[in-house]
MIDOSE-1310 file (N, C-alpha, C; in nm, 2 decimals, decimal comma, always signed):
residues 212
maaq	+0,08/-0,12/+0,00/+0,00/+0,00/+0,00/+0,09/+0,13/+0,00; +0,19/+0,12/+0,08/+0,28/+0,24/+0,08/+0,34/+0,27/-0,05; +0,38/+0,16/-0,12/+0,44/+0,17/-0,25/+0,34/+0,23/-0,35; +0,22/+0,19/-0,34/+0,11/+0,25/-0,43/+0,09/+0,40/-0,40
rcgv	+0,08/+0,43/-0,28/+0,06/+0,57/-0,24/+0,17/+0,66/-0,28; +0,30/+0,61/-0,28/+0,41/+0,69/-0,31/+0,45/+0,68/-0,46; +0,38/+0,59/-0,53/+0,41/+0,57/-0,67/+0,55/+0,52/-0,70; +0,60/+0,43/-0,61/+0,73/+0,37/-0,63/+0,72/+0,22/-0,62
dkst	+0,83/+0,15/-0,65/+0,84/+0,01/-0,64/+0,84/-0,03/-0,49; +0,79/-0,15/-0,46/+0,79/-0,19/-0,32/+0,93/-0,21/-0,26; +1,03/-0,25/-0,35/+1,16/-0,26/-0,30/+1,22/-0,13/-0,26; +1,18/-0,02/-0,32/+1,22/+0,11/-0,28/+1,17/+0,15/-0,15
vlrw	+1,04/+0,12/-0,13/+0,98/+0,15/+0,00/+1,05/+0,07/+0,11; +1,08/-0,05/+0,09/+1,15/-0,13/+0,19/+1,29/-0,07/+0,22; +1,36/-0,02/+0,12/+1,49/+0,04/+0,15/+1,47/+0,17/+0,23; +1,36/+0,25/+0,20/+1,33/+0,37/+0,28/+1,30/+0,33/+0,42
ryrf	+1,23/+0,22/+0,44/+1,19/+0,18/+0,58/+1,32/+0,16/+0,66; +1,41/+0,08/+0,60/+1,53/+0,04/+0,68/+1,62/+0,16/+0,70; +1,62/+0,26/+0,61/+1,70/+0,38/+0,62/+1,65/+0,46/+0,74; +1,52/+0,48/+0,74/+1,46/+0,56/+0,85/+1,47/+0,49/+0,99
lrya	+1,44/+0,36/+0,99/+1,44/+0,29/+1,11/+1,58/+0,28/+1,17; +1,68/+0,28/+1,09/+1,82/+0,27/+1,14/+1,85/+0,39/+1,23; +1,80/+0,50/+1,20/+1,82/+0,62/+1,29/+1,73/+0,61/+1,41; +1,61/+0,57/+1,39/+1,52/+0,56/+1,51/+1,57/+0,46/+1,61
adhr	+1,64/+0,35/+1,56/+1,69/+0,25/+1,65/+1,79/+0,30/+1,75; +1,86/+0,41/+1,70/+1,97/+0,47/+1,79/+1,91/+0,56/+1,90; +1,78/+0,59/+1,89/+1,73/+0,68/+1,99/+1,67/+0,61/+2,11; +1,76/+0,54/+2,18/+1,73/+0,47/+2,30/+1,78/+0,54/+2,42
aeqe	+1,73/+0,51/+2,54/+1,78/+0,57/+2,66/+1,93/+0,55/+2,68; +2,00/+0,65/+2,72/+2,14/+0,64/+2,75/+2,18/+0,61/+2,89; +2,09/+0,65/+2,98/+2,10/+0,61/+3,12/+1,97/+0,60/+3,19; +1,96/+0,51/+3,28/+1,83/+0,49/+3,35/+1,86/+0,49/+3,50
aglv	+1,77/+0,54/+3,58/+1,79/+0,55/+3,72/+1,67/+0,51/+3,80; +1,68/+0,51/+3,94/+1,57/+0,47/+4,02/+1,56/+0,32/+4,02; +1,43/+0,27/+4,01/+1,40/+0,13/+3,99/+1,42/+0,10/+3,84; +1,52/+0,02/+3,81/+1,55/-0,02/+3,67/+1,52/-0,17/+3,66
eade	+1,44/-0,20/+3,56/+1,40/-0,34/+3,54/+1,47/-0,39/+3,41; +1,53/-0,51/+3,42/+1,60/-0,57/+3,30/+1,55/-0,71/+3,28; +1,53/-0,74/+3,15/+1,49/-0,88/+3,12/+1,53/-0,91/+2,97; +1,55/-1,03/+2,95/+1,59/-1,07/+2,81/+1,47/-1,13/+2,74
tsfl	+1,46/-1,10/+2,61/+1,37/-1,17/+2,53/+1,45/-1,22/+2,41; +1,38/-1,29/+2,32/+1,46/-1,35/+2,20/+1,37/-1,36/+2,08; +1,44/-1,36/+1,97/+1,38/-1,38/+1,84/+1,45/-1,48/+1,76; +1,38/-1,56/+1,68/+1,44/-1,66/+1,60/+1,54/-1,60/+1,50
esfk	+1,65/-1,67/+1,49/+1,75/-1,62/+1,39/+1,69/-1,63/+1,25; +1,71/-1,53/+1,17/+1,64/-1,53/+1,04/+1,74/-1,48/+0,93; +1,74/-1,55/+0,82/+1,82/-1,51/+0,70/+1,73/-1,46/+0,59; +1,61/-1,41/+0,63/+1,51/-1,36/+0,54/+1,57/-1,26/+0,44
gqrs	+1,54/-1,28/+0,31/+1,59/-1,19/+0,20/+1,72/-1,23/+0,14; +1,80/-1,33/+0,21/+1,92/-1,37/+0,15/+1,90/-1,48/+0,05; +1,98/-1,47/-0,06/+1,96/-1,56/-0,17/+2,02/-1,70/-0,13; +2,13/-1,71/-0,06/+2,18/-1,83/-0,02/+2,17/-1,85/+0,13
lpqp	+2,10/-1,95/+0,18/+2,08/-1,97/+0,32/+2,17/-2,07/+0,38; +2,23/-2,04/+0,50/+2,32/-2,13/+0,56/+2,25/-2,25/+0,62; +2,11/-2,24/+0,63/+2,03/-2,36/+0,68/+1,90/-2,36/+0,61; +1,82/-2,47/+0,61/+1,69/-2,47/+0,55/+1,60/-2,36/+0,60
arsr	+1,52/-2,31/+0,51/+1,43/-2,20/+0,55/+1,32/-2,26/+0,64; +1,27/-2,17/+0,74/+1,16/-2,21/+0,82/+1,03/-2,17/+0,76; +0,92/-2,21/+0,81/+0,79/-2,17/+0,76/+0,77/-2,03/+0,78; +0,67/-1,97/+0,71/+0,64/-1,83/+0,72/+0,60/-1,79/+0,86
ggrg	+0,66/-1,68/+0,91/+0,63/-1,63/+1,04/+0,73/-1,66/+1,15; +0,84/-1,74/+1,10/+0,95/-1,76/+1,20/+0,93/-1,88/+1,29; +0,82/-1,96/+1,27/+0,80/-2,08/+1,35/+0,90/-2,19/+1,31; +0,93/-2,27/+1,40/+1,01/-2,39/+1,37/+1,14/-2,40/+1,45
ghkr	+1,16/-2,31/+1,56/+1,27/-2,33/+1,65/+1,25/-2,46/+1,72; +1,35/-2,53/+1,73/+1,34/-2,67/+1,79/+1,37/-2,68/+1,94; +1,43/-2,57/+1,99/+1,46/-2,58/+2,13/+1,39/-2,47/+2,21; +1,36/-2,50/+2,34/+1,30/-2,40/+2,42/+1,41/-2,31/+2,48
gina	+1,37/-2,18/+2,52/+1,46/-2,09/+2,58/+1,56/-2,03/+2,47; +1,65/-1,95/+2,52/+1,75/-1,89/+2,43/+1,86/-1,99/+2,39; +1,88/-2,01/+2,27/+1,98/-2,11/+2,22/+2,04/-2,06/+2,09; +2,11/-2,15/+2,02/+2,18/-2,11/+1,90/+2,08/-2,07/+1,79
eqip	+1,95/-2,11/+1,80/+1,86/-2,07/+1,69/+1,79/-1,94/+1,72; +1,82/-1,88/+1,83/+1,76/-1,75/+1,87/+1,86/-1,64/+1,91; +1,81/-1,52/+1,88/+1,90/-1,40/+1,91/+1,84/-1,33/+2,03; +1,93/-1,32/+2,13/+1,88/-1,25/+2,26/+1,88/-1,10/+2,24
vlvv	+1,78/-1,04/+2,30/+1,77/-0,89/+2,31/+1,75/-0,86/+2,45; +1,83/-0,77/+2,51/+1,82/-0,73/+2,64/+1,74/-0,60/+2,65; +1,63/-0,60/+2,72/+1,54/-0,49/+2,74/+1,56/-0,43/+2,88; +1,58/-0,30/+2,89/+1,61/-0,23/+3,02/+1,51/-0,11/+3,02
rdrq	+1,44/-0,10/+3,13/+1,33/+0,00/+3,14/+1,32/+0,05/+3,28; +1,32/+0,18/+3,30/+1,30/+0,23/+3,44/+1,15/+0,28/+3,46; +1,12/+0,32/+3,58/+0,98/+0,36/+3,61/+0,94/+0,49/+3,54; +1,03/+0,56/+3,49/+1,00/+0,69/+3,41/+0,97/+0,65/+3,26
grta	+0,98/+0,53/+3,23/+0,95/+0,48/+3,09/+1,07/+0,49/+3,00; +1,19/+0,53/+3,05/+1,31/+0,53/+2,96/+1,34/+0,39/+2,93; +1,36/+0,36/+2,80/+1,37/+0,22/+2,75/+1,50/+0,21/+2,66; +1,57/+0,10/+2,68/+1,68/+0,07/+2,59/+1,66/-0,08/+2,56
dlkl	+1,69/-0,12/+2,44/+1,69/-0,26/+2,40/+1,81/-0,28/+2,31; +1,89/-0,38/+2,33/+2,01/-0,41/+2,26/+2,02/-0,55/+2,22; +2,05/-0,58/+2,10/+2,08/-0,72/+2,05/+2,21/-0,76/+2,11; +2,22/-0,88/+2,17/+2,34/-0,94/+2,22/+2,40/-1,04/+2,13
arld	+2,53/-1,05/+2,12/+2,59/-1,16/+2,05/+2,57/-1,29/+2,13; +2,58/-1,28/+2,26/+2,55/-1,40/+2,35/+2,49/-1,35/+2,48; +2,41/-1,43/+2,54/+2,35/-1,40/+2,67/+2,44/-1,45/+2,78; +2,55/-1,38/+2,80/+2,64/-1,42/+2,91/+2,69/-1,30/+2,99
aehv	+2,76/-1,32/+3,09/+2,80/-1,21/+3,18/+2,87/-1,10/+3,11; +2,96/-1,14/+3,02/+3,05/-1,04/+2,95/+2,96/-0,94/+2,87; +2,87/-1,00/+2,79/+2,79/-0,91/+2,70/+2,68/-0,84/+2,78; +2,62/-0,90/+2,88/+2,52/-0,82/+2,96/+2,59/-0,71/+3,03
qavl	+2,71/-0,73/+3,09/+2,77/-0,62/+3,16/+2,81/-0,51/+3,07; +2,85/-0,54/+2,94/+2,89/-0,44/+2,85/+2,78/-0,35/+2,82; +2,65/-0,40/+2,82/+2,53/-0,32/+2,79/+2,49/-0,24/+2,92; +2,49/-0,31/+3,03/+2,43/-0,25/+3,15/+2,52/-0,15/+3,22
apla	+2,65/-0,17/+3,21/+2,75/-0,08/+3,28/+2,73/+0,07/+3,24; +2,72/+0,11/+3,12/+2,70/+0,25/+3,09/+2,55/+0,30/+3,10; +2,46/+0,20/+3,12/+2,32/+0,23/+3,11/+2,26/+0,25/+3,25; +2,29/+0,17/+3,34/+2,23/+0,17/+3,48/+2,31/+0,27/+3,57
arda	+2,24/+0,37/+3,62/+2,31/+0,46/+3,72/+2,36/+0,38/+3,84; +2,47/+0,42/+3,90/+2,53/+0,35/+4,01/+2,44/+0,35/+4,13; +2,35/+0,44/+4,15/+2,26/+0,44/+4,26/+2,12/+0,38/+4,23; +2,11/+0,32/+4,12/+1,99/+0,26/+4,07/+1,97/+0,13/+4,16
vlct	+1,84/+0,09/+4,16/+1,81/-0,04/+4,21/+1,77/-0,13/+4,09; +1,85/-0,23/+4,07/+1,83/-0,32/+3,95/+1,73/-0,43/+3,99; +1,62/-0,45/+3,91/+1,53/-0,55/+3,94/+1,53/-0,65/+3,82; +1,56/-0,78/+3,85/+1,57/-0,88/+3,74/+1,51/-1,01/+3,79
dsag	+1,51/-1,11/+3,70/+1,48/-1,24/+3,74/+1,61/-1,30/+3,81; +1,61/-1,43/+3,83/+1,72/-1,49/+3,91/+1,84/-1,53/+3,82; +1,84/-1,49/+3,70/+1,96/-1,53/+3,61/+2,09/-1,48/+3,67; +2,19/-1,56/+3,67/+2,32/-1,53/+3,74/+2,39/-1,41/+3,67
vyaa	+2,37/-1,38/+3,54/+2,44/-1,28/+3,47/+2,41/-1,14/+3,54; +2,29/-1,12/+3,59/+2,25/-0,99/+3,65/+2,32/-0,98/+3,79; +2,32/-1,09/+3,86/+2,38/-1,08/+3,99/+2,53/-1,06/+3,98; +2,59/-1,11/+3,88/+2,74/-1,09/+3,86/+2,76/-0,95/+3,82
farr	+2,68/-0,89/+3,74/+2,69/-0,74/+3,71/+2,68/-0,66/+3,83; +2,57/-0,68/+3,91/+2,55/-0,60/+4,03/+2,66/-0,61/+4,13; +2,72/-0,73/+4,15/+2,83/-0,74/+4,24/+2,96/-0,66/+4,19; +2,98/-0,67/+4,06/+3,10/-0,61/+4,00/+3,09/-0,46/+4,01
ygit	+2,97/-0,40/+3,99/+2,96/-0,25/+3,99/+2,90/-0,20/+4,12; +2,87/-0,28/+4,21/+2,82/-0,23/+4,34/+2,68/-0,17/+4,33; +2,60/-0,23/+4,25/+2,46/-0,18/+4,23/+2,37/-0,26/+4,31; +2,27/-0,20/+4,38/+2,17/-0,27/+4,46/+2,09/-0,36/+4,36
hrti	+2,07/-0,48/+4,40/+2,00/-0,58/+4,31/+1,89/-0,65/+4,38; +1,77/-0,64/+4,32/+1,65/-0,71/+4,37/+1,62/-0,83/+4,28; +1,62/-0,95/+4,33/+1,59/-1,07/+4,25/+1,45/-1,11/+4,26; +1,38/-1,12/+4,15/+1,24/-1,16/+4,16/+1,23/-1,30/+4,10
nvrh	+1,20/-1,40/+4,19/+1,20/-1,54/+4,15/+1,06/-1,58/+4,12; +1,03/-1,57/+3,99/+0,89/-1,59/+3,95/+0,85/-1,74/+3,97; +0,95/-1,83/+3,95/+0,92/-1,97/+3,96/+0,87/-2,01/+4,10; +0,92/-1,93/+4,20/+0,88/-1,95/+4,34/+0,76/-1,86/+4,38
rrrv	+0,70/-1,80/+4,28/+0,58/-1,71/+4,30/+0,62/-1,59/+4,38; +0,74/-1,55/+4,37/+0,79/-1,43/+4,44/+0,79/-1,32/+4,33; +0,68/-1,24/+4,32/+0,67/-1,15/+4,21/+0,70/-1,00/+4,25; +0,70/-0,97/+4,38/+0,73/-0,84/+4,43/+0,82/-0,85/+4,55
vega	+0,93/-0,77/+4,55/+1,02/-0,77/+4,66/+1,03/-0,63/+4,72; +1,02/-0,63/+4,85/+1,03/-0,51/+4,93/+0,93/-0,40/+4,88; +0,81/-0,44/+4,85/+0,70/-0,35/+4,83/+0,69/-0,30/+4,69; +0,80/-0,26/+4,62/+0,79/-0,20/+4,49/+0,88/-0,26/+4,38
shiw	+0,97/-0,35/+4,42/+1,06/-0,41/+4,33/+1,00/-0,52/+4,25; +0,98/-0,51/+4,12/+0,92/-0,61/+4,04/+0,97/-0,59/+3,90; +0,93/-0,68/+3,81/+0,97/-0,67/+3,67/+0,85/-0,67/+3,58; +0,74/-0,63/+3,63/+0,61/-0,62/+3,56/+0,62/-0,53/+3,44
nvna	+0,68/-0,42/+3,46/+0,68/-0,32/+3,35/+0,76/-0,37/+3,23; +0,88/-0,42/+3,25/+0,97/-0,47/+3,14/+0,90/-0,60/+3,08; +0,84/-0,68/+3,16/+0,77/-0,80/+3,11/+0,66/-0,76/+3,02; +0,58/-0,66/+3,06/+0,47/-0,61/+2,98/+0,52/-0,55/+2,85
ydsr	+0,63/-0,48/+2,86/+0,69/-0,42/+2,73/+0,73/-0,53/+2,64; +0,80/-0,63/+2,69/+0,84/-0,74/+2,61/+0,72/-0,80/+2,54; +0,61/-0,82/+2,61/+0,49/-0,88/+2,55/+0,44/-0,80/+2,44; +0,43/-0,66/+2,46/+0,38/-0,57/+2,36/+0,47/-0,58/+2,23
lkew	+0,60/-0,58/+2,26/+0,70/-0,59/+2,14/+0,68/-0,71/+2,06; +0,67/-0,83/+2,13/+0,66/-0,96/+2,06/+0,53/-0,96/+1,98; +0,42/-0,92/+2,05/+0,29/-0,92/+1,98/+0,29/-0,83/+1,86; +0,35/-0,72/+1,87/+0,35/-0,62/+1,76/+0,43/-0,67/+1,64
mrrv	+0,54/-0,74/+1,67/+0,63/-0,79/+1,57/+0,58/-0,91/+1,49; +0,47/-0,97/+1,54/+0,41/-1,08/+1,47/+0,36/-1,04/+1,33; +0,32/-0,92/+1,32/+0,26/-0,87/+1,19/+0,36/-0,87/+1,08; +0,49/-0,87/+1,11/+0,59/-0,86/+1,00/+0,64/-1,00/+0,96
hgva	+0,58/-1,10/+1,02/+0,61/-1,24/+0,98/+0,76/-1,28/+0,98; +0,83/-1,24/+1,08/+0,97/-1,27/+1,08/+1,06/-1,16/+1,03; +1,17/-1,13/+1,10/+1,26/-1,02/+1,06/+1,40/-1,07/+1,04; +1,46/-1,03/+0,93/+1,60/-1,07/+0,91/+1,68/-1,03/+1,03
tkyl	+1,77/-1,12/+1,08/+1,85/-1,08/+1,20/+1,93/-0,96/+1,18; +1,98/-0,94/+1,06/+2,07/-0,82/+1,04/+1,99/-0,69/+1,06; +1,85/-0,69/+1,04/+1,77/-0,58/+1,06/+1,70/-0,58/+1,19; +1,72/-0,67/+1,28/+1,65/-0,69/+1,40/+1,65/-0,56/+1,49
pnyp	+1,76/-0,49/+1,51/+1,76/-0,38/+1,60/+1,67/-0,27/+1,55; +1,63/-0,26/+1,42/+1,54/-0,16/+1,37/+1,40/-0,17/+1,43; +1,36/-0,29/+1,45/+1,22/-0,30/+1,49/+1,19/-0,27/+1,63; +1,27/-0,31/+1,73/+1,25/-0,26/+1,87/+1,26/-0,11/+1,87
gwrr	+1,35/-0,05/+1,79/+1,36/+0,10/+1,78/+1,23/+0,16/+1,73; +1,16/+0,09/+1,63/+1,03/+0,14/+1,58/+0,93/+0,13/+1,69; +0,93/+0,02/+1,77/+0,83/+0,00/+1,88/+0,85/+0,11/+1,98; +0,98/+0,14/+2,01/+1,00/+0,25/+2,11/+0,95/+0,38/+2,06
mler	+0,97/+0,41/+1,93/+0,92/+0,53/+1,88/+0,76/+0,54/+1,89; +0,70/+0,43/+1,86/+0,55/+0,43/+1,87/+0,51/+0,46/+2,01; +0,58/+0,40/+2,11/+0,54/+0,42/+2,25/+0,57/+0,56/+2,30; +0,68/+0,61/+2,24/+0,72/+0,75/+2,28/+0,62/+0,85/+2,25
yqgg	+0,55/+0,83/+2,13/+0,45/+0,93/+2,09/+0,31/+0,89/+2,12; +0,29/+0,77/+2,18/+0,16/+0,73/+2,23/+0,05/+0,75/+2,13; +0,06/+0,69/+2,01/-0,04/+0,70/+1,91/-0,04/+0,83/+1,83; +0,05/+0,92/+1,86/+0,05/+1,05/+1,78/+0,16/+1,06/+1,68
lspl	+0,22/+0,94/+1,64/+0,33/+0,94/+1,55/+0,28/+0,98/+1,41; +0,35/+1,07/+1,34/+0,32/+1,12/+1,21/+0,44/+1,11/+1,12; +0,42/+1,13/+0,99/+0,53/+1,13/+0,90/+0,64/+1,24/+0,93; +0,59/+1,36/+0,98/+0,68/+1,46/+1,02/+0,77/+1,42/+1,14
lclc	+0,70/+1,36/+1,23/+0,78/+1,31/+1,35/+0,88/+1,20/+1,31; +0,85/+1,12/+1,22/+0,94/+1,02/+1,17/+1,06/+1,08/+1,10; +1,04/+1,19/+1,02/+1,15/+1,26/+0,96/+1,23/+1,33/+1,07; +1,17/+1,38/+1,17/+1,25/+1,45/+1,28/+1,34/+1,34/+1,35
eavg	+1,28/+1,23/+1,37/+1,36/+1,12/+1,43/+1,48/+1,09/+1,34; +1,46/+1,08/+1,21/+1,56/+1,04/+1,12/+1,68/+1,14/+1,12; +1,65/+1,27/+1,13/+1,76/+1,37/+1,13/+1,81/+1,41/+1,27; +1,76/+1,34/+1,37/+1,81/+1,36/+1,50/+1,74/+1,46/+1,58
hprp	+1,63/+1,51/+1,54/+1,55/+1,61/+1,62/+1,43/+1,54/+1,68; +1,41/+1,54/+1,81/+1,30/+1,47/+1,87/+1,16/+1,54/+1,85; +1,16/+1,67/+1,82/+1,04/+1,74/+1,80/+1,04/+1,83/+1,68; +0,93/+1,84/+1,61/+0,92/+1,92/+1,48/+0,97/+2,06/+1,50
qqvm	+0,94/+2,13/+1,61/+0,97/+2,27/+1,62/+1,13/+2,29/+1,62; +1,20/+2,18/+1,66/+1,35/+2,20/+1,66/+1,40/+2,20/+1,51; +1,32/+2,16/+1,42/+1,37/+2,16/+1,28/+1,35/+2,29/+1,21; +1,25/+2,37/+1,26/+1,21/+2,49/+1,20/+1,33/+2,59/+1,20
């Protein structure tokens, strides 16, 4: 439909999409403070659009992962969100202490309270950088710690992101960071996103009046 409205080929529209989304993807929170929630989600590895595939293609929509949890068939994305709504999401090469710490160290303020599940990578980060850490053990039905520490916000955000991304029927892994960036932009403008705001995001201006 976009190609028809613009009078161009659909491949041109797709290139435009990736060009604009690449800039929007960089507009993530640079530091988060207060109660900071972190959780990992994952997306099936995809070579969509490539002519030669290193493995047999999956069915449309990205179904067909053979293993549960994050594994070699899936790409981990770490989502970090504080109670002010500041959000960052970063694709990880691996879900291990080294890569998690590289993401969280510049992002989480040193006086923040980090709320996560019981994965050891978060505890290791908190110990190394002296950050207060609240562990929420969902398996033991411990969903809230010390009255206000939970991971409901980041879990809800993960759910919205995953549900929203179903409409694109699978994303090539090389373009994966663009789509969480798109989702962040939609949430940032709360339904008020317009073509002008998209252009402002692309040129690095958060509001139209700054472009005037």
